[in-house]
N, CA, C and O of each residue as an XYZ file, in Angstrom:
692
protein
N     -27.907     -7.584     28.423
C     -29.117     -7.404     27.655
C     -28.874     -7.888     26.227
O     -27.836     -7.597     25.633
N     -29.825     -8.617     25.691
C     -29.691     -9.125     24.335
C     -29.886     -7.997     23.335
O     -30.606     -7.034     23.599
N     -29.229     -8.127     22.172
C     -29.342     -7.102     21.138
C     -30.763     -7.025     20.584
O     -31.201     -5.947     20.181
N     -31.496     -8.144     20.552
C     -32.869     -8.127     20.034
C     -33.739     -7.195     20.866
O     -34.506     -6.398     20.328
N     -33.608     -7.304     22.193
C     -34.382     -6.447     23.088
C     -33.965     -4.990     22.937
O     -34.802     -4.089     22.998
N     -32.688     -4.765     22.744
C     -32.169     -3.407     22.585
C     -32.732     -2.778     21.319
O     -33.116     -1.608     21.314
N     -32.780     -3.567     20.237
C     -33.324     -3.060     18.969
C     -34.790     -2.677     19.096
O     -35.236     -1.720     18.463
N     -35.546     -3.413     19.907
C     -36.976     -3.133     20.058
C     -37.223     -1.920     20.938
O     -38.193     -1.192     20.731
N     -36.360     -1.695     21.914
C     -36.557     -0.595     22.858
C     -36.158      0.768     22.295
O     -36.821      1.775     22.542
N     -35.045      0.781     21.520
C     -34.481      2.048     21.074
C     -34.347      2.081     19.559
O     -34.146      1.050     18.916
N     -34.462      3.274     19.001
C     -34.245      3.436     17.560
C     -32.747      3.363     17.282
O     -31.929      3.438     18.199
N     -32.402      3.215     16.010
C     -30.979      3.155     15.628
C     -30.260      4.445     16.024
O     -29.113      4.411     16.470
N     -30.936      5.571     15.861
C     -30.338      6.861     16.212
C     -30.062      6.950     17.714
O     -29.017      7.445     18.136
N     -31.015      6.464     18.512
C     -30.841      6.493     19.961
C     -29.691      5.574     20.393
O     -28.937      5.894     21.312
N     -29.573      4.435     19.718
C     -28.482      3.518     20.030
C     -27.137      4.150     19.693
O     -26.189      4.062     20.473
N     -27.062      4.787     18.526
C     -25.813      5.437     18.120
C     -25.471      6.569     19.080
O     -24.317      6.727     19.477
N     -26.467      7.346     19.445
C     -26.263      8.479     20.356
C     -25.702      8.005     21.698
O     -24.889      8.695     22.312
N     -26.132      6.845     22.144
C     -25.689      6.317     23.431
C     -24.216      5.924     23.404
O     -23.566      5.903     24.450
N     -23.678      5.610     22.218
C     -22.289      5.163     22.126
C     -21.348      6.224     21.579
O     -20.141      5.991     21.513
N     -21.851      7.355     21.194
C     -21.020      8.424     20.657
C     -20.786      9.439     21.761
O     -21.725      9.935     22.383
N     -19.512      9.740     21.991
C     -19.178     10.712     23.024
C     -19.170     12.106     22.414
O     -18.499     12.353     21.412
N     -19.891     12.976     23.002
C     -19.961     14.344     22.518
C     -18.742     15.130     22.973
O     -18.232     14.924     24.074
N     -18.284     16.029     22.120
C     -17.156     16.881     22.433
C     -17.710     18.260     22.770
O     -18.123     19.007     21.883
N     -17.715     18.585     24.032
C     -18.291     19.843     24.504
C     -17.209     20.887     24.776
O     -17.336     21.675     25.713
N     -16.151     20.902     23.970
C     -15.053     21.838     24.188
C     -15.311     23.150     23.453
O     -15.896     23.179     22.370
N     -14.859     24.221     24.073
C     -14.926     25.519     23.410
C     -13.811     25.578     22.365
O     -12.954     24.696     22.321
N     -13.821     26.605     21.533
C     -12.778     26.755     20.510
C     -11.394     26.862     21.144
O     -10.435     26.273     20.644
N     -11.285     27.613     22.244
C     -10.003     27.745     22.948
C      -9.524     26.395     23.468
O      -8.348     26.055     23.341
N     -10.437     25.632     24.052
C     -10.088     24.322     24.592
C      -9.680     23.355     23.472
O      -8.790     22.526     23.660
N     -10.330     23.465     22.312
C      -9.976     22.616     21.165
C      -8.560     22.924     20.692
O      -7.791     22.008     20.400
N      -8.210     24.213     20.616
C      -6.868     24.618     20.206
C      -5.845     24.121     21.224
O      -4.790     23.609     20.848
N      -6.155     24.271     22.509
C      -5.251     23.824     23.563
C      -5.066     22.305     23.514
O      -3.944     21.816     23.647
N      -6.144     21.565     23.326
C      -6.064     20.105     23.234
C      -5.245     19.693     22.011
O      -4.458     18.748     22.073
N      -5.430     20.398     20.916
C      -4.671     20.106     19.700
C      -3.177     20.344     19.928
O      -2.345     19.536     19.517
N      -2.846     21.450     20.583
C      -1.439     21.758     20.890
C      -0.826     20.705     21.811
O       0.327     20.311     21.632
N      -1.598     20.255     22.792
C      -1.111     19.216     23.709
C      -0.832     17.920     22.947
O       0.166     17.244     23.197
N      -1.719     17.586     22.021
C      -1.538     16.368     21.226
C      -0.281     16.467     20.359
O       0.477     15.505     20.243
N      -0.067     17.631     19.756
C       1.123     17.852     18.930
C       2.388     17.691     19.771
O       3.339     17.039     19.342
N       2.403     18.277     20.954
C       3.570     18.158     21.839
C       3.803     16.712     22.266
O       4.944     16.253     22.312
N       2.735     16.001     22.575
C       2.871     14.600     22.985
C       3.413     13.759     21.838
O       4.251     12.884     22.058
N       2.946     14.011     20.615
C       3.437     13.252     19.456
C       4.902     13.568     19.174
O       5.677     12.671     18.840
N       5.289     14.842     19.308
C       6.693     15.221     19.106
C       7.581     14.543     20.139
O       8.662     14.054     19.811
N       7.124     14.514     21.385
C       7.896     13.893     22.454
C       8.087     12.408     22.164
O       9.189     11.880     22.311
N       7.023     11.742     21.757
C       7.098     10.315     21.423
C       8.023     10.090     20.237
O       8.827      9.158     20.242
N       7.912     10.935     19.226
C       8.743     10.800     18.031
C      10.222     10.994     18.367
O      11.077     10.293     17.826
N      10.521     11.928     19.245
C      11.912     12.191     19.627
C      12.521     11.044     20.425
O      13.744     10.922     20.498
N      11.683     10.206     21.022
C      12.187      9.084     21.810
C      12.473      7.850     20.947
O      13.049      6.874     21.429
N      12.074      7.896     19.681
C      12.298      6.746     18.799
C      13.752      6.713     18.338
O      14.351      7.751     18.059
N      14.311      5.500     18.263
C      15.656      5.375     17.706
C      15.559      5.204     16.191
O      14.461      5.099     15.645
N      16.688      5.176     15.524
C      16.700      5.119     14.057
C      16.007      3.867     13.518
O      15.286      3.939     12.523
N      16.222      2.727     14.165
C      15.581      1.482     13.719
C      14.062      1.562     13.823
O      13.346      1.092     12.939
N      13.580      2.154     14.896
C      12.133      2.291     15.076
C      11.536      3.226     14.024
O      10.424      3.003     13.544
N      12.271      4.260     13.676
C      11.799      5.202     12.661
C      11.718      4.510     11.300
O      10.732      4.667     10.581
N      12.749      3.748     10.949
C      12.740      3.016      9.675
C      11.607      2.006      9.668
O      10.908      1.868      8.664
N      11.413      1.297     10.776
C      10.332      0.314     10.873
C       8.970      0.985     10.674
O       8.110      0.461      9.965
N       8.786      2.139     11.300
C       7.520      2.865     11.146
C       7.301      3.274      9.689
O       6.183      3.197      9.178
N       8.367      3.705      9.029
C       8.252      4.107      7.624
C       7.975      2.901      6.724
O       7.230      3.007      5.750
N       8.571      1.764      7.051
C       8.316      0.544      6.274
C       6.853      0.129      6.429
O       6.198     -0.237      5.453
N       6.352      0.188      7.649
C       4.940     -0.139      7.864
C       4.024      0.842      7.148
O       2.996      0.450      6.594
N       4.392      2.099      7.159
C       3.602      3.110      6.452
C       3.559      2.785      4.953
O       2.508      2.892      4.321
N       4.694      2.392      4.396
C       4.746      2.009      2.991
C       3.890      0.770      2.737
O       3.167      0.701      1.744
N       3.975     -0.197      3.631
C       3.158     -1.415      3.489
C       1.673     -1.069      3.461
O       0.931     -1.570      2.615
N       1.240     -0.215      4.380
C      -0.177      0.138      4.439
C      -0.596      0.915      3.195
O      -1.715      0.755      2.708
N       0.290      1.746      2.688
C       0.002      2.466      1.450
C      -0.157      1.471      0.297
O      -1.066      1.608     -0.522
N       0.715      0.486      0.235
C       0.621     -0.547     -0.798
C      -0.689     -1.324     -0.665
O      -1.383     -1.551     -1.656
N      -1.020     -1.724      0.537
C      -2.233     -2.517      0.753
C      -3.494     -1.718      0.456
O      -4.461     -2.258     -0.082
N      -3.489     -0.438      0.804
C      -4.639      0.412      0.465
C      -4.811      0.495     -1.045
O      -5.925      0.415     -1.563
N      -3.700      0.654     -1.736
C      -3.750      0.732     -3.199
C      -4.220     -0.596     -3.805
O      -5.018     -0.605     -4.741
N      -3.731     -1.695     -3.278
C      -4.128     -3.020     -3.770
C      -5.636     -3.217     -3.598
O      -6.303     -3.737     -4.492
N      -6.166     -2.802     -2.454
C      -7.599     -2.976     -2.172
C      -8.482     -2.026     -2.978
O      -9.665     -2.300     -3.183
N      -7.918     -0.922     -3.431
C      -8.730      0.046     -4.168
C      -9.155     -0.540     -5.512
O      -8.486     -1.414     -6.063
N     -10.254     -0.053     -6.017
C     -10.767     -0.549     -7.295
C     -10.202      0.223     -8.481
O     -10.449     -0.137     -9.631
N      -9.461      1.260     -8.213
C      -8.960      2.077     -9.312
C      -7.463      1.855     -9.532
O      -6.719      1.500     -8.618
N      -7.057      2.077    -10.771
C      -5.651      1.964    -11.140
C      -5.048      3.358    -11.154
O      -5.662      4.303    -11.650
N      -3.844      3.485    -10.610
C      -3.130      4.753    -10.623
C      -1.748      4.491    -11.198
O      -0.943      3.777    -10.601
N      -1.479      5.074    -12.362
C      -0.200      4.806    -13.036
C       1.005      5.234    -12.196
O       2.107      4.722    -12.388
N       0.802      6.155    -11.282
C       1.902      6.619    -10.431
C       2.299      5.575     -9.386
O       3.435      5.575     -8.912
N       1.375      4.689     -9.027
C       1.646      3.684     -8.000
C       2.072      2.370     -8.631
O       1.407      1.348     -8.465
N       3.145      2.399     -9.333
C       3.676      1.201     -9.982
C       4.535      0.424     -8.989
O       4.855      0.908     -7.903
N       4.893     -0.774     -9.386
C       5.818     -1.571     -8.585
C       7.117     -0.804     -8.392
O       7.672     -0.766     -7.294
N       7.597     -0.193     -9.473
C       8.853      0.570     -9.424
C       8.748      1.737     -8.438
O       9.707      2.036     -7.726
N       7.586      2.396     -8.396
C       7.373      3.510     -7.468
C       7.557      3.041     -6.022
O       8.286      3.655     -5.243
N       6.875      1.932     -5.680
C       6.958      1.435     -4.303
C       8.359      0.909     -3.984
O       8.852      1.092     -2.871
N       8.992      0.266     -4.945
C      10.350     -0.237     -4.714
C      11.322      0.920     -4.509
O      12.165      0.868     -3.614
N      11.212      1.951     -5.319
C      12.074      3.139     -5.152
C      11.894      3.740     -3.761
O      12.859      4.093     -3.083
N      10.627      3.845     -3.358
C      10.321      4.408     -2.047
C      10.923      3.536     -0.934
O      11.455      4.048      0.051
N      10.831      2.233     -1.108
C      11.389      1.306     -0.124
C      12.901      1.454     -0.040
O      13.465      1.505      1.053
N      13.548      1.522     -1.181
C      15.010      1.638     -1.210
C      15.451      2.923     -0.515
O      16.436      2.925      0.223
N      14.726      4.014     -0.747
C      15.102      5.314     -0.176
C      14.957      5.367      1.344
O      15.490      6.274      1.983
N      14.246      4.407      1.925
C      14.097      4.399      3.386
C      15.420      4.146      4.097
O      15.650      4.662      5.190
N      16.296      3.347      3.471
C      17.537      2.970      4.147
C      18.798      3.183      3.334
O      19.902      3.070      3.867
N      18.656      3.485      2.065
C      19.828      3.548      1.197
C      19.879      4.868      0.452
O      18.849      5.451      0.112
N      21.093      5.328      0.207
C      21.284      6.528     -0.607
C      21.459      6.151     -2.076
O      21.063      6.903     -2.967
N      22.055      4.980     -2.324
C      22.262      4.563     -3.710
C      21.737      3.133     -3.923
O      21.795      2.290     -3.028
N      21.229      2.894     -5.126
C      20.640      1.603     -5.477
C      21.662      0.469     -5.425
O      21.324     -0.678     -5.133
N      22.907      0.811     -5.711
C      23.972     -0.193     -5.763
C      24.074     -0.959     -4.441
O      24.202     -2.184     -4.440
N      24.019     -0.249     -3.329
C      24.115     -0.884     -2.013
C      22.933     -1.813     -1.754
O      23.094     -2.906     -1.211
N      21.752     -1.367     -2.147
C      20.560     -2.195     -1.963
C      20.648     -3.460     -2.816
O      20.362     -4.559     -2.341
N      21.046     -3.296     -4.080
C      21.184     -4.440     -4.995
C      22.166     -5.460     -4.411
O      21.951     -6.669     -4.498
N      23.226     -4.960     -3.826
C      24.229     -5.841     -3.225
C      23.633     -6.604     -2.042
O      23.892     -7.796     -1.876
N      22.838     -5.918     -1.220
C      22.261     -6.548     -0.033
C      21.249     -7.636     -0.364
O      21.096     -8.583      0.407
N      20.557     -7.522     -1.490
C      19.608     -8.577     -1.852
C      20.172     -9.460     -2.972
O      19.452    -10.258     -3.571
N      21.449     -9.304     -3.236
C      22.169    -10.074     -4.252
C      21.416    -10.092     -5.589
O      21.086    -11.139     -6.147
N      21.172     -8.895     -6.053
C      20.533     -8.692     -7.349
C      21.505     -7.851     -8.173
O      22.074     -6.885     -7.666
N      21.692     -8.209     -9.416
C      22.605     -7.437    -10.257
C      22.102     -5.998    -10.356
O      20.901     -5.758    -10.479
N      23.019     -5.062    -10.301
C      22.643     -3.647    -10.402
C      21.837     -3.379    -11.663
O      20.868     -2.619    -11.641
N      22.239     -4.005    -12.760
C      21.538     -3.790    -14.033
C      20.118     -4.330    -13.968
O      19.201     -3.741    -14.540
N      19.931     -5.455    -13.268
C      18.582     -6.013    -13.126
C      17.710     -5.096    -12.277
O      16.551     -4.851    -12.612
N      18.268     -4.587    -11.175
C      17.526     -3.656    -10.332
C      17.166     -2.402    -11.122
O      16.034     -1.923    -11.058
N      18.124     -1.880    -11.856
C      17.874     -0.692    -12.672
C      16.777     -0.957    -13.694
O      15.910     -0.111    -13.915
N      16.816     -2.114    -14.306
C      15.804     -2.500    -15.295
C      14.416     -2.576    -14.666
O      13.429     -2.147    -15.265
N      14.350     -3.121    -13.460
C      13.066     -3.211    -12.750
C      12.560     -1.815    -12.399
O      11.379     -1.516    -12.572
N      13.449     -0.968    -11.909
C      13.054      0.387    -11.515
C      12.624      1.234    -12.707
O      11.808      2.145    -12.569
N      13.175      0.928    -13.870
C      12.820      1.690    -15.078
C      11.774      0.968    -15.933
O      11.555      1.319    -17.092
N      11.137     -0.039    -15.347
C      10.039     -0.787    -15.956
C      10.432     -1.512    -17.235
O       9.586     -1.783    -18.086
N      11.710     -1.823    -17.367
C      12.175     -2.570    -18.528
C      12.115     -4.068    -18.308
O      12.121     -4.848    -19.260
N      12.060     -4.459    -17.057
C      12.035     -5.884    -16.713
C      11.053     -6.100    -15.572
O      10.893     -5.255    -14.691
N      10.408     -7.243    -15.614
C       9.470     -7.606    -14.551
C      10.216     -8.405    -13.488
O      10.967     -9.323    -13.820
N      10.020     -8.071    -12.222
C      10.694     -8.835    -11.165
C      10.170    -10.270    -11.131
O       9.013    -10.527    -11.464
N      11.025    -11.189    -10.730
C      10.599    -12.580    -10.639
C      10.285    -12.946     -9.188
O      10.394    -12.116     -8.285
N       9.899    -14.189     -8.988
C       9.496    -14.649     -7.658
C      10.594    -14.492     -6.620
O      10.323    -14.126     -5.477
N      11.822    -14.763     -7.008
C      12.923    -14.655     -6.042
C      13.063    -13.206     -5.555
O      13.406    -12.968     -4.397
N      12.800    -12.255     -6.433
C      12.891    -10.846     -6.046
C      11.834    -10.503     -5.004
O      12.121     -9.812     -4.027
N      10.596    -10.991     -5.215
C       9.529    -10.736     -4.242
C       9.899    -11.303     -2.870
O       9.710    -10.654     -1.842
N      10.423    -12.513     -2.877
C      10.786    -13.165     -1.616
C      11.953    -12.432     -0.958
O      11.958    -12.248      0.260
N      12.926    -12.020     -1.736
C      14.069    -11.285     -1.173
C      13.617     -9.955     -0.573
O      14.135     -9.531      0.460
N      12.660     -9.302     -1.214
C      12.135     -8.047     -0.667
C      11.429     -8.301      0.665
O      11.578     -7.530      1.613
N      10.668     -9.377      0.725
C       9.997     -9.736      1.982
C      11.031     -9.992      3.078
O      10.912     -9.473      4.188
N      12.036    -10.787      2.759
C      13.059    -11.118      3.747
C      13.866     -9.886      4.154
O      14.211     -9.720      5.324
N      14.163     -9.027      3.181
C      14.927     -7.816      3.489
C      14.164     -6.919      4.456
O      14.763     -6.296      5.332
N      12.841     -6.853      4.298
C      12.034     -6.016      5.189
C      11.735     -6.710      6.513
O      10.947     -6.219      7.321
N      12.378     -7.862      6.726
C      12.147     -8.647      7.938
C      10.660     -9.003      8.069
O      10.077     -8.952      9.152
N      10.076     -9.362      6.926
C       8.675     -9.779      6.820
C       7.674     -8.662      7.103
O       6.488     -8.939      7.279
N       8.115     -7.426      7.151
C       7.205     -6.306      7.375
C       6.338     -6.061      6.142
O       5.177     -5.671      6.265
N       6.899     -6.288      4.960
C       6.123     -6.183      3.719
C       6.153     -7.560      3.061
O       7.189     -7.974      2.539
N       5.037     -8.265      3.082
C       5.015     -9.622      2.524
C       5.270     -9.644      1.015
O       4.959     -8.689      0.304
N       5.833    -10.740      0.551
C       6.094    -10.910     -0.885
C       4.811    -10.781     -1.686
O       4.814    -10.254     -2.799
N       3.730    -11.257     -1.124
C       2.451    -11.211     -1.836
C       1.990     -9.769     -2.074
O       1.320     -9.502     -3.071
N       2.327     -8.854     -1.197
C       1.967     -7.440     -1.398
C       2.724     -6.864     -2.587
O       2.156     -6.150     -3.413
N       4.020     -7.184     -2.663
C       4.811     -6.733     -3.814
C       4.215     -7.310     -5.100
O       4.060     -6.609     -6.100
N       3.888     -8.594     -5.050
C       3.342     -9.281     -6.212
C       2.011     -8.671     -6.646
O       1.783     -8.469     -7.838
N       1.140     -8.379     -5.695
C      -0.189     -7.833     -6.022
C      -0.098     -6.441     -6.636
O      -0.909     -6.091     -7.493
N       0.877     -5.646     -6.210
C       1.076     -4.332     -6.834
C       1.429     -4.515     -8.306
O       0.898     -3.825     -9.176
N       2.328     -5.450     -8.567
C       2.716     -5.720     -9.953
C       1.534     -6.272    -10.751
O       1.339     -5.896    -11.907
N       0.756     -7.149    -10.151
C      -0.405     -7.724    -10.837
C      -1.445     -6.659    -11.169
O      -2.122     -6.753    -12.192
N      -1.573     -5.666    -10.326
C      -2.515     -4.573    -10.599
C      -2.092     -3.834    -11.867
O      -2.938     -3.441    -12.671
N      -0.798     -3.647    -12.044
C      -0.275     -3.034    -13.269
C      -0.586     -3.906    -14.481
O      -1.083     -3.422    -15.498
N      -0.288     -5.198    -14.359
C      -0.488     -6.138    -15.463
C      -1.966     -6.225    -15.836
O      -2.312     -6.289    -17.016
N      -2.817     -6.228    -14.845
C      -4.260     -6.277    -15.071
C      -4.708     -5.066    -15.885
O      -5.484     -5.200    -16.831
N      -4.224     -3.902    -15.520
C      -4.578     -2.684    -16.241
C      -4.078     -2.742    -17.687
O      -4.802     -2.384    -18.616
N      -2.847     -3.193    -17.867
C      -2.290     -3.309    -19.223
C      -3.135     -4.240    -20.081
O      -3.417     -3.939    -21.240
N      -3.534     -5.365    -19.513
C      -4.326     -6.346    -20.254
C      -5.698     -5.783    -20.633
O      -6.192     -6.024    -21.734
N      -6.300     -5.042    -19.727
C      -7.627     -4.486    -19.988
C      -7.599     -3.360    -21.013
O      -8.586     -3.147    -21.718
N      -6.502     -2.647    -21.108
C      -6.481     -1.441    -21.945
C      -5.652     -1.559    -23.214
O      -5.572     -0.592    -23.972
N      -5.035     -2.696    -23.473
C      -4.160     -2.849    -24.640
C      -4.970     -3.152    -25.902
O      -5.208     -4.315    -26.228
N      -5.385     -2.118    -26.597
C      -6.186     -2.268    -27.816
C      -5.334     -2.761    -28.976
O      -5.826     -3.492    -29.835
N      -4.084     -2.377    -29.013
C      -3.182     -2.792    -30.091
C      -3.013     -4.307    -30.067
O      -3.053     -4.956    -31.112
N      -2.827     -4.864    -28.889
C      -2.692     -6.310    -28.756
C      -3.962     -7.010    -29.235
O      -3.887     -8.019    -29.937
N      -5.117     -6.484    -28.863
C      -6.382     -7.083    -29.280
C      -6.515     -7.072    -30.811
O      -6.921     -8.063    -31.416
N      -6.172     -5.958    -31.409
C      -6.249     -5.869    -32.874
C      -5.269     -6.844    -33.529
O      -5.600     -7.480    -34.530
N      -4.091     -6.957    -32.977
C      -3.066     -7.842    -33.518
C      -3.484     -9.309    -33.400
O      -3.275    -10.092    -34.326
N      -4.069     -9.674    -32.272
C      -4.441    -11.070    -32.019
C      -5.779    -11.453    -32.648
O      -6.102    -12.636    -32.754
N      -6.546    -10.462    -33.060
C      -7.858    -10.712    -33.651
C      -7.766    -11.632    -34.868
O      -8.627    -12.490    -35.062
N      -6.743    -11.460    -35.675
C      -6.608    -12.253    -36.894
C      -6.272    -13.717    -36.624
O      -6.365    -14.545    -37.530
N      -5.886    -14.046    -35.398
C      -5.518    -15.415    -35.046
C      -6.695    -16.227    -34.499
O      -6.542    -17.409    -34.191
N      -7.853    -15.606    -34.380
C      -9.005    -16.285    -33.787
C     -10.038    -16.592    -34.866
O     -10.501    -15.700    -35.577
N     -10.384    -17.855    -34.970
C     -11.365    -18.311    -35.960
C     -12.495    -19.035    -35.229
O     -12.331    -19.456    -34.084
N     -13.614    -19.174    -35.883
C     -14.777    -19.900    -35.357
C     -15.155    -19.437    -33.942
O     -15.246    -20.240    -33.013
N     -15.365    -18.165    -33.810
C     -15.727    -17.602    -32.504
C     -17.089    -18.121    -32.057
O     -17.939    -18.469    -32.877
N     -17.274    -18.164    -30.782
C     -18.580    -18.559    -30.240
C     -19.584    -17.464    -30.564
O     -19.258    -16.278    -30.514
N     -20.765    -17.852    -30.884
C     -21.839    -16.909    -31.200
C     -22.949    -17.110    -30.182
O     -23.408    -18.230    -29.958
N     -23.368    -16.025    -29.576
C     -24.451    -16.078    -28.585
C     -25.619    -15.261    -29.106
O     -25.452    -14.148    -29.606
N     -26.780    -15.828    -28.980
C     -27.972    -15.137    -29.496
C     -28.666    -14.436    -28.358
O     -29.693    -13.791    -28.565
């Protein structure tokens, strides 16, 4: 049946009702179903090996990064350093080992984590490769760009400082 004919025959509410499955469970049945789901998830989780668990956590971090990138709001807590720290903690106890694995000087990694230095392109690519392409370099880059964008929009001191360097401004009536 064509969608045009369907639209003419039924209202939007009737169409939605036809595709929505009603849950006719009692409160006891809902609790029992919830308990069954919890047990099934625990069983599945217990069958995962360490690599699968790390992979799941890396994907979870990636999705968190992508959700933040897509959001229209800036959150100072979700900095590049925040996500990098979280990534490092998935597999490493100390930063030194991670720095060694991506051949980054410990001092450079420390500087990046403490927001004293901005990571360069090679760092983004190394992070992508280290995650076995689970977190693309562009995601790391976009998180950093979101920070830079916020800084540029809110830096009043810079605007005041640079104001004296601008002459013959455009005038719009």
